[in-house]
C-alpha positions as CSV (number, residue, x, y, z in Angstrom):
1,M,0.0,0.0,0.0
2,K,1.9,3.0,-1.3
3,K,-0.8,5.6,-2.2
4,A,-3.4,7.6,-0.4
5,I,-6.1,10.2,-1.3
6,I,-6.9,12.7,1.5
7,L,-10.2,14.6,1.1
8,S,-9.6,18.1,2.4
9,A,-11.8,20.3,0.2
10,G,-14.5,21.4,2.7
11,Q,-14.4,24.4,5.0
12,G,-15.6,22.7,8.1
13,S,-18.2,25.3,8.8
14,R,-19.5,23.4,11.8
15,L,-16.3,24.4,13.7
16,G,-17.5,28.1,13.6
17,H,-14.8,30.7,13.9
18,L,-12.0,28.1,13.9
19,T,-12.5,27.7,10.1
20,T,-13.7,31.2,9.1
21,D,-10.6,31.8,7.1
22,R,-8.7,28.5,7.1
23,P,-9.5,25.0,6.1
24,K,-10.2,22.4,8.8
25,C,-7.1,20.4,7.9
26,L,-4.8,23.3,8.9
27,I,-6.1,23.5,12.5
28,E,-3.2,22.8,14.8
29,F,-3.1,20.3,17.6
30,N,-0.1,20.6,19.9
31,G,1.9,22.5,17.3
32,R,1.2,20.3,14.2
33,T,-1.7,20.7,11.8
34,L,-4.2,17.9,11.2
35,L,-2.9,17.5,7.7
36,D,0.7,17.3,8.9
37,R,-0.3,14.6,11.3
38,Q,-2.0,12.7,8.6
39,L,0.9,12.9,6.3
40,D,3.3,11.9,9.0
41,A,1.2,8.8,9.9
42,L,1.2,7.8,6.3
43,A,5.0,8.3,5.9
44,A,5.6,6.3,9.1
45,N,3.9,3.4,7.4
46,G,5.6,3.5,4.0
47,V,2.8,5.4,2.1
48,D,4.9,7.7,0.0
49,D,2.5,8.9,-2.7
50,V,-0.3,11.2,-1.4
51,V,-3.0,13.1,-3.3
52,V,-4.7,15.9,-1.3
53,V,-8.0,17.1,-2.7
54,T,-8.3,20.8,-1.9
55,G,-11.1,23.4,-2.1
56,F,-11.7,26.1,0.5
57,R,-8.6,28.2,0.9
58,D,-6.6,25.9,-1.2
59,D,-3.9,28.6,-1.3
60,Q,-3.2,28.0,2.4
61,I,-2.9,24.3,1.9
62,E,-0.5,24.8,-0.9
63,A,1.6,27.1,1.2
64,A,1.6,24.6,4.1
65,L,2.7,21.8,1.9
66,K,5.5,24.0,0.5
67,R,6.7,24.7,4.0
68,R,7.0,20.9,4.6
69,G,9.5,20.7,1.8
70,E,10.8,17.2,1.2
71,M,9.6,16.0,4.6
72,G,7.4,12.9,4.5
73,P,5.6,11.5,1.4
74,N,5.5,13.0,-2.1
75,V,2.3,15.1,-2.1
76,R,0.2,16.3,-5.1
77,T,-2.9,18.4,-4.9
78,I,-6.1,18.3,-7.0
79,Y,-8.5,21.3,-6.7
80,N,-12.2,20.6,-6.4
81,P,-13.9,23.7,-7.8
82,F,-17.3,22.3,-6.7
83,Y,-16.6,22.1,-3.0
84,K,-19.2,24.6,-2.1
85,V,-22.1,22.8,-3.9
86,A,-21.1,19.2,-3.9
87,D,-20.5,16.8,-1.1
88,N,-17.4,14.6,-0.8
89,L,-18.5,12.4,-3.7
90,G,-17.6,15.5,-5.8
91,S,-14.1,15.5,-4.5
92,L,-13.6,11.9,-5.4
93,F,-15.1,12.5,-8.9
94,V,-12.5,15.2,-9.7
95,A,-9.8,12.8,-8.5
96,R,-11.2,9.7,-10.1
97,H,-8.2,9.2,-12.3
98,E,-6.1,8.7,-9.1
99,I,-8.4,5.9,-8.0
100,E,-6.5,2.9,-9.2
101,G,-4.4,0.0,-7.8
102,D,-3.9,-0.4,-4.1
103,L,-4.7,2.8,-2.2
104,L,-6.3,4.4,0.9
105,V,-9.1,7.0,0.9
106,W,-9.0,9.1,4.1
107,N,-11.3,11.8,5.3
108,G,-9.4,15.0,6.0
109,D,-10.9,15.5,9.4
110,T,-9.9,12.2,11.0
111,L,-6.9,11.7,13.2
112,V,-5.5,8.2,13.6
113,S,-2.4,6.8,15.5
114,E,0.5,5.5,13.6
115,E,-0.2,2.1,15.1
116,L,-3.7,2.2,13.8
117,M,-2.5,3.2,10.3
118,A,0.0,0.3,10.4
119,G,-2.9,-2.1,10.9
120,V,-4.8,-0.7,8.0
121,V,-1.8,-0.7,5.7
122,G,-0.7,-4.1,6.7
123,N,-4.2,-5.7,6.4
124,G,-3.3,-7.5,3.1
125,D,-5.7,-10.4,3.7
126,Q,-8.8,-8.4,2.7
127,D,-8.9,-7.9,-1.1
128,G,-11.3,-5.6,-2.7
129,I,-12.9,-2.8,-0.6
130,C,-12.3,-2.6,3.2
131,I,-13.9,-0.1,5.6
132,T,-12.1,0.7,8.8
133,I,-14.6,0.4,11.7
134,D,-14.7,0.9,15.5
135,R,-17.3,-0.1,18.0
136,K,-18.8,1.6,21.1
137,D,-21.7,1.2,23.4
138,G,-24.0,3.6,21.6
139,Y,-24.2,5.7,18.4
140,D,-25.6,9.2,17.7
141,E,-27.1,10.9,14.7
142,D,-23.8,12.2,13.3
143,D,-22.0,8.9,13.5
144,M,-21.4,7.1,10.2
145,K,-23.1,4.0,11.3
146,V,-22.4,0.5,10.1
147,V,-24.1,-2.9,10.0
148,V,-21.5,-5.7,9.8
149,D,-21.9,-9.5,10.1
150,D,-19.7,-11.9,12.2
151,A,-17.6,-12.6,9.1
152,G,-16.7,-8.9,8.8
153,R,-18.8,-8.3,5.7
154,L,-20.5,-4.9,5.4
155,H,-24.2,-4.9,5.0
156,A,-25.1,-1.3,5.4
157,I,-23.4,2.1,6.0
158,G,-25.0,5.5,6.6
159,K,-26.1,8.0,9.1
160,R,-29.8,7.1,9.0
161,L,-29.7,3.4,9.6
162,D,-32.1,1.6,11.9
163,M,-30.4,1.9,15.3
164,S,-31.5,-1.5,16.4
165,T,-29.3,-3.0,13.6
166,V,-26.2,-0.8,14.0
167,N,-23.1,-2.5,15.5
168,A,-20.2,-0.3,14.4
169,E,-19.2,3.0,12.9
170,S,-16.9,4.0,10.1
171,I,-13.8,6.1,11.1
172,G,-13.4,7.6,7.6
173,L,-10.5,5.5,6.4
174,L,-10.9,3.0,3.5
175,A,-8.5,0.6,1.8
176,F,-8.8,-0.6,-1.7
177,R,-6.8,-3.6,-3.1
178,G,-7.0,-5.7,-6.2
179,A,-10.1,-4.7,-8.2
180,G,-11.6,-2.7,-5.4
181,A,-10.5,0.7,-6.7
182,Q,-11.8,0.1,-10.2
183,I,-15.2,-1.0,-8.8
184,F,-15.3,2.1,-6.6
185,R,-14.3,4.5,-9.5
186,H,-17.0,3.1,-11.8
187,A,-19.6,3.4,-9.1
188,I,-18.6,7.0,-8.4
189,E,-18.9,7.8,-12.1
190,R,-22.4,6.3,-12.2
191,A,-23.5,8.0,-8.9
192,I,-22.4,11.5,-9.9
193,R,-24.6,11.4,-12.9
194,T,-27.8,10.8,-10.9
195,A,-30.2,13.6,-9.9
196,E,-28.8,13.6,-6.4
197,G,-25.2,13.0,-7.3
198,T,-23.8,16.3,-6.0
199,T,-25.5,16.0,-2.7
200,I,-24.4,12.6,-1.5
201,W,-21.5,11.2,0.5
202,Y,-19.2,8.8,-1.2
203,L,-20.1,6.2,1.5
204,R,-23.5,6.0,0.0
205,V,-21.8,4.6,-3.0
206,I,-20.0,2.1,-0.8
207,H,-23.4,1.1,0.7
208,Q,-24.7,0.5,-2.8
209,I,-21.7,-1.6,-3.8
210,A,-22.2,-3.7,-0.6
211,Q,-25.7,-4.7,-1.7
212,E,-24.3,-6.4,-4.8
213,A,-20.8,-7.6,-3.9
214,P,-18.7,-8.2,-0.8
215,V,-17.3,-5.1,1.0
216,W,-15.2,-6.0,4.0
217,T,-14.4,-4.3,7.3
218,L,-11.4,-4.0,9.6
219,D,-12.2,-3.7,13.3
220,I,-9.6,-1.5,15.0
221,N,-10.9,-2.0,18.5
222,G,-8.4,-0.8,21.0
223,H,-6.7,1.7,18.8
224,E,-7.1,5.5,19.2
225,W,-8.6,7.8,16.7
226,G,-10.6,11.0,16.6
227,E,-12.8,13.1,14.3
228,V,-12.7,16.9,14.3
229,D,-16.2,18.0,13.3
230,F,-17.5,20.3,16.1
231,P,-15.9,22.7,18.6
232,E,-16.4,20.2,21.4
233,D,-14.1,17.8,19.4
234,M,-11.1,20.1,19.8
235,A,-10.3,19.3,23.4
236,A,-10.5,15.6,22.8
237,A,-8.2,15.9,19.8
238,E,-5.7,18.0,21.8
239,A,-5.6,15.3,24.5
240,L,-5.3,12.5,21.9
241,T,-2.4,14.0,20.0
242,A,-0.6,15.0,23.2
243,R,-0.7,11.3,24.3
244,W,0.6,10.2,20.9
245,D,3.4,12.8,21.0
246,E,4.5,11.6,24.5
247,V,4.6,8.0,23.3
248,R,6.7,9.1,20.3
249,K,9.1,11.0,22.5
250,A,9.5,8.1,24.8
251,K,10.2,5.7,22.0
252,A,12.8,8.1,20.6
253,A,14.5,8.6,24.0
């Protein structure tokens, strides 16, 4: 697994003043931006080819990447001119020519530990499409909820599933191996042409694929991750990244 696409086109307006004039991916947590932490997690696990889909204040993202210089993976950007009117399916549509071979697709607002990323990158047993999931005692309206069977096969994914059937949530990190990327790309091209194409999440496409063919899951129970969507998520992300930084320092000592 050598390639990743990071979806960082949106403004993140639910974070209020924090993203008035900067994209969500450039919010700093303990001195490093969300995007820096994502790129470093990929680099630590041998992913050296990264495509960042930009949109809101793409100039700031370009400048931030330039400041990184040669550090970490090789990064290219693709600008999504429709970020204001299309959901993240639009970002993947403009980057569809990059969806090939073995790759990761990662939401630009999700933090994962390097150890968690190692598990996703190293999960070579699951060919096709694999959704990274976690489990907890209860799920709320904003969770990207999942129904998965005992064999790890995905049956449904979405925010409006019957809560009595939900037994996991997607963390916003997907792996494609073998023919998985080609299946996904073709499904994106079909979905964007529908009447609702610009208004749907790409995980709706994954749900549709799962009704016709196997889509697998990787349960990362015990690993730490966090999503930055609302102001109340900031403190948790600060604490999470501080713990990771302490562990990294201890290992380096």
